[in-house]
N, C-alpha and C positions, 0 to 999 in steps of 0.2 A: 447422471445415473450411471455413466460410463466409470466414472472413480469409486462409487459408492455399491457395486454390484446390485444394480437397480433398487436402490433406495435401503438394502440393507443396513449400510454403515453410513446411513444419513445423521446420525446420532453424532458421530465424530466430527462431522462440517458444523453442526448445532455448537458443540462445544468450542472447536476453534472461533466461531462468531461471537461465544459469550465472552472468550480469553480478548479478543479484540475490543469488547466492550468495556472489558475491566480495565485495559490498556487505555482506552480513550479516556475512560472517567479518571484515573490515576494521571494521565496527562495533562486535563483540564485542571486539576488540583495544583498540580507542580506548574502549571502554565509552559508543559513542554511536550508538545504531540508528537515528537520525532519516532518514536518506538512504534506508537499507535498507526503511524502512518505506512512504516515498514511493513508492519503486520497486515496492514490492508493490502498492500501491494502484495505481499505472498498469497493472501486469499483469492485475490484477483487473477494472478498467474495459476493458481491451482485450478480455476474454471477454467482459463485458456487452454491448460493441459489437458483437461477434462474434453472440453469441446473439440480441442483439434483432435485428441487420441480418437474420440466416438467418430469423427468425421474421416478420419485416415483408415479405421477399422472397419466401416460400413462396407459390405460388399454388393455391389452392382448396383446400388443408387449412389451415384456420386453428386446427385444435384441437391442434397440436405442442406440446410440452412445453417448447420453447426460451426462450419466455418466463419458464417457472420457473427455468432453468438462468442466465439474465440477473438474476433478481432474486436467486438465490443468491450469485453471484458479487459482484452489486452491494451486498450486505448486508455480504459479508466485507469488501469495501473500505472500505465507510462505516465500518465498525468500527475498521477499521485506521487510517483516518484520525482519526477518534476517540483512539484511544489515542496516537497521534502527539502530537495538539496537547493532551492531557491530560499526555502525559509533559513536554513543553515548558513548560507552564504549574506543573508541579511545579519542575521545573529554575531557573525563573524565581524561584519563591516561596524555595525554598531558597536562591539565591543571594543574595535579599534579606535573608532573616533570617540567612546568615554575615555580610553587611556590616553588617548593624545591630550583629551581637554583637560585631564586631570595633570598631566605633566606641564601643561602651560599654567594652570594655576599654581602649582607648586613653584614654579618659575617665577612668578608675579609676586610670590610671598616673602 
């Protein structure tokens, strides 16, 4: 609610999630989900910013649980970013192994 002016701009967030769904679908078809994962990380960090901003901007009542939501969404974003880099590393290793195998096959021919 902090980032959407009490919900009046929530339509923008719905559109952003729709873009994420399309990216995920295209990623599933192509077999590459990297862009969809990065988009998900962006959305999670947007939520972190909103909850953290709401927590900081509150006057008087510092014992709200907005910081807990910021930590939860931040953890989700960090985990997804870690999965992205792990998948990228696995793909690079697999490509290197395949290249090395091709070199061995060509040498034996």
